[in-house]
C-alpha positions as CSV (number, residue, x, y, z in Angstrom):
1,X,-2.9,39.8,10.4
2,X,-0.4,36.9,9.6
3,X,1.2,36.9,6.6
4,X,-0.7,33.4,5.5
5,X,-4.3,34.0,6.4
6,X,-3.5,37.8,4.3
7,X,-2.2,36.2,1.2
8,X,-5.4,33.4,1.6
9,X,-7.5,36.8,2.0
10,X,-6.8,38.2,-1.0
11,X,-7.0,35.4,-2.9
12,X,-10.2,35.1,-2.1
13,X,-11.1,38.4,-3.1
14,X,-9.2,38.1,-6.2
15,X,-11.1,34.8,-7.2
16,X,-14.4,36.6,-7.4
17,X,-12.7,39.5,-10.4
18,X,-10.4,36.6,-12.2
19,X,-12.5,37.0,-15.4
20,X,-11.2,40.7,-15.7
21,X,-7.8,40.7,-15.2
22,X,-7.5,41.3,-19.0
23,X,-8.7,45.0,-18.6
24,X,-5.4,45.5,-16.2
25,X,-3.0,45.1,-19.2
26,X,-5.1,46.5,-21.8
27,X,-3.8,50.1,-21.5
28,X,-0.4,49.0,-21.5
29,X,-0.9,47.1,-25.2
30,X,-2.7,50.1,-26.3
31,X,0.4,52.1,-25.7
32,X,3.0,50.0,-26.6
33,X,1.1,49.5,-30.1
34,X,0.6,53.1,-30.4
35,X,3.7,54.6,-29.6
36,X,5.8,51.7,-32.1
37,X,7.2,53.7,-35.0
38,X,8.6,51.1,-37.2
39,X,6.2,48.6,-38.7
40,X,8.0,45.0,-39.4
41,X,7.4,42.7,-42.3
42,X,7.5,39.6,-39.8
43,X,4.9,41.2,-37.8
44,X,2.0,39.0,-39.6
45,X,4.3,35.7,-38.1
46,X,4.5,36.8,-34.8
47,X,1.0,38.3,-34.7
48,X,0.2,34.3,-35.7
49,X,2.4,32.9,-33.3
50,X,0.8,35.3,-30.5
51,X,-2.5,33.7,-31.5
52,X,-1.6,30.2,-31.3
53,X,0.1,30.5,-28.1
54,X,-2.8,31.7,-27.0
55,X,-5.1,29.0,-28.6
56,X,-2.7,26.3,-26.7
57,X,-4.0,28.0,-24.0
58,X,-7.7,27.4,-24.3
59,X,-6.8,23.8,-25.6
60,X,-5.5,23.2,-22.7
61,X,-8.3,25.0,-20.6
62,X,-10.7,22.8,-22.8
63,X,-9.3,19.5,-22.1
64,X,-9.3,20.1,-18.6
65,X,-12.4,21.0,-18.1
66,X,-13.9,18.7,-20.6
67,X,-13.1,15.9,-18.5
68,X,-14.1,17.6,-15.1
69,X,-16.9,16.3,-12.9
70,X,-20.0,18.9,-12.3
71,X,-19.4,21.3,-9.4
72,X,-15.3,21.4,-10.2
73,X,-13.6,23.8,-12.8
74,X,-16.2,25.7,-13.4
75,X,-16.5,29.8,-14.0
76,X,-18.1,30.4,-10.3
77,X,-17.1,34.2,-9.4
78,X,-18.6,34.1,-6.1
79,X,-16.5,31.4,-4.1
80,X,-14.2,28.4,-4.2
81,X,-16.3,25.3,-4.9
82,X,-15.4,21.8,-5.0
83,X,-17.8,18.7,-5.1
84,X,-14.7,16.5,-5.5
85,X,-10.7,16.2,-5.6
86,X,-9.9,16.1,-9.2
87,X,-6.3,14.4,-9.3
88,X,-6.6,12.8,-12.9
89,X,-6.1,13.7,-16.2
90,X,-4.2,17.0,-16.7
91,X,-4.9,17.3,-12.9
92,X,-1.9,14.7,-12.6
93,X,0.4,16.5,-14.4
94,X,0.0,20.1,-12.7
95,X,-2.6,21.1,-9.7
96,X,-3.6,24.4,-11.6
97,X,-4.4,23.4,-15.0
98,X,-6.5,25.7,-15.8
99,X,-4.5,29.0,-14.3
100,X,-1.4,27.0,-16.9
101,X,-3.9,27.9,-19.9
102,X,-5.0,30.9,-18.7
103,X,-1.2,31.6,-18.7
104,X,-0.4,31.3,-21.8
105,X,-3.9,33.1,-23.3
106,X,-2.3,36.0,-20.9
107,X,0.9,35.4,-22.9
108,X,0.0,35.6,-26.2
109,X,-2.0,39.0,-25.5
110,X,0.7,40.2,-23.9
111,X,3.3,39.3,-27.1
112,X,1.0,41.2,-29.2
113,X,2.1,44.1,-28.1
114,X,5.9,43.8,-29.3
115,X,7.3,45.4,-26.6
116,X,9.5,43.9,-24.2
117,X,8.7,46.2,-20.9
118,X,4.8,45.9,-21.9
119,X,5.3,41.5,-22.0
120,X,7.2,42.1,-18.7
121,X,5.0,43.8,-16.8
122,X,2.1,41.6,-17.6
123,X,3.8,38.4,-16.7
124,X,4.5,39.9,-12.7
125,X,1.0,41.1,-13.0
126,X,0.1,37.8,-13.6
127,X,2.1,36.2,-11.4
128,X,1.1,38.4,-8.5
129,X,-2.1,38.4,-9.1
130,X,-2.6,34.5,-9.8
131,X,-0.1,33.5,-6.7
132,X,-2.8,34.6,-4.6
133,X,-5.7,32.6,-6.3
134,X,-3.8,30.1,-6.2
135,X,-2.6,30.0,-2.8
136,X,-6.7,30.6,-1.3
137,X,-7.7,27.9,-3.8
138,X,-5.2,24.8,-2.0
139,X,-6.0,26.2,1.3
140,X,-9.3,25.6,0.6
141,X,-8.9,22.1,-0.6
142,X,-6.5,21.0,2.5
143,X,-9.2,22.3,4.6
144,X,-11.6,20.2,2.2
145,X,-10.0,17.0,1.6
146,X,-7.1,17.0,3.9
147,X,-4.5,13.9,3.6
148,X,-6.1,12.7,0.3
149,X,-5.1,16.7,-1.0
150,X,-1.6,16.8,0.6
151,X,-0.7,13.2,-0.9
152,X,-1.6,14.6,-4.4
153,X,-0.1,18.1,-4.0
154,X,3.1,16.3,-2.8
155,X,4.0,14.3,-6.2
156,X,2.2,17.1,-8.2
157,X,3.8,20.3,-9.2
158,X,1.7,23.4,-8.7
159,X,2.2,25.5,-12.3
160,X,5.1,23.7,-14.8
161,X,3.6,20.4,-15.8
162,X,5.0,17.1,-15.3
163,X,4.1,15.2,-18.2
164,X,5.5,11.5,-17.3
165,X,3.0,11.6,-14.5
166,X,0.3,11.6,-16.5
167,X,-2.6,9.1,-15.7
168,X,-6.1,9.3,-17.8
169,X,-9.2,11.0,-17.0
170,X,-11.8,9.3,-14.6
171,X,-14.1,10.5,-16.7
172,X,-14.6,10.5,-20.7
173,X,-14.0,14.1,-22.6
174,X,-17.2,16.1,-22.8
175,X,-17.8,18.0,-26.2
176,X,-20.9,19.2,-24.8
177,X,-19.4,20.1,-21.4
178,X,-16.5,21.6,-22.8
179,X,-18.3,23.9,-25.3
180,X,-20.6,25.0,-22.4
181,X,-17.9,26.3,-20.0
182,X,-15.3,27.4,-22.7
183,X,-17.3,29.4,-25.5
184,X,-16.9,32.7,-23.7
185,X,-13.5,32.6,-23.2
186,X,-13.1,31.5,-27.2
187,X,-14.7,34.6,-28.0
188,X,-12.9,37.0,-26.0
189,X,-9.5,35.7,-27.3
190,X,-10.9,36.4,-30.5
191,X,-12.5,39.6,-29.9
192,X,-9.1,40.6,-28.5
193,X,-7.1,39.8,-31.5
194,X,-9.1,41.1,-33.9
195,X,-9.6,44.3,-31.9
196,X,-5.5,44.7,-31.2
197,X,-4.6,43.8,-34.6
198,X,-7.2,46.5,-35.9
199,X,-5.6,48.9,-33.7
200,X,-2.6,48.5,-35.0
201,X,-3.6,49.5,-38.3
202,X,-5.0,52.3,-36.9
203,X,-2.4,53.3,-35.0
204,X,0.4,53.1,-37.8
205,X,-1.7,53.8,-41.1
206,X,-4.7,55.8,-40.0
207,X,-6.8,53.7,-41.6
208,X,-9.2,51.3,-40.1
209,X,-9.6,47.6,-41.2
210,X,-10.3,43.8,-40.5
211,X,-8.2,41.3,-42.5
212,X,-9.5,38.5,-44.2
213,X,-8.1,35.7,-41.2
214,X,-9.2,37.9,-38.6
215,X,-12.6,38.3,-40.0
216,X,-13.0,34.5,-40.2
217,X,-11.8,34.1,-36.8
218,X,-14.5,36.7,-35.3
219,X,-16.9,35.3,-37.5
220,X,-16.5,32.0,-36.1
221,X,-16.0,33.3,-32.9
222,X,-19.5,34.7,-32.8
223,X,-21.6,31.9,-34.3
224,X,-19.8,29.3,-31.8
225,X,-21.1,32.2,-28.6
226,X,-24.1,32.7,-29.6
227,X,-25.3,29.2,-30.7
228,X,-24.2,27.9,-27.7
229,X,-26.2,30.2,-25.7
230,X,-29.0,29.8,-27.0
231,X,-28.6,25.6,-26.9
232,X,-27.9,26.8,-22.8
233,X,-30.9,28.6,-22.8
234,X,-33.5,27.6,-24.6
235,X,-32.4,23.7,-25.0
236,X,-31.2,20.8,-23.0
237,X,-28.9,19.6,-25.3
238,X,-25.9,20.3,-23.8
239,X,-26.9,19.3,-20.7
240,X,-25.6,16.0,-18.8
241,X,-25.8,14.2,-15.5
242,X,-22.6,15.1,-13.6
243,X,-21.2,17.8,-15.3
């Protein structure tokens, strides 16, 4: 099979399993924290920085999906879909803003290991995984939208944002759409950091505990997750036309 078709086929398969990608680095981070012998007084500052980087990632995702029309930028896992080509808003400065947001989330998570080798391996895994997904997605968009896609792709970088090309989104930001699509991501990020901080305490001090800050974060994320799930399944409050 030609390399082009092989990349596209691999990307389509990996696309369906992209939500489980963090599970690939979880063992590496656990090993890094468990084998770490020296505790630094700057650990709390470092942990906070890691959280901020991951929150910057989900903020980018929220700003992207909150302005996206229905049938795009979703959490679908079965196959690629695009009711229309997004070229404004975040998509005017980078072709894959959601995946760039995922990169920041992934970076913050891997940095929590406080291990250079773990961070480097994690970033390599991310790139090898998402490179194929992005390739398959772009092939799908090129076949569906033709010249319109090619003109947009020619002036818009694939992964590193080019802010001077910013154009306002064609749709207004919808907090309902953003909340409906990203509440799960927020919960996963929060749970991850709480779990890892508690595991680090066990590894270093043989004591289980959840610091007040992390406890508040987890409670808030859990409340957002449960209440949003309820509103989505039992009411129409989060439903909007063309979202």
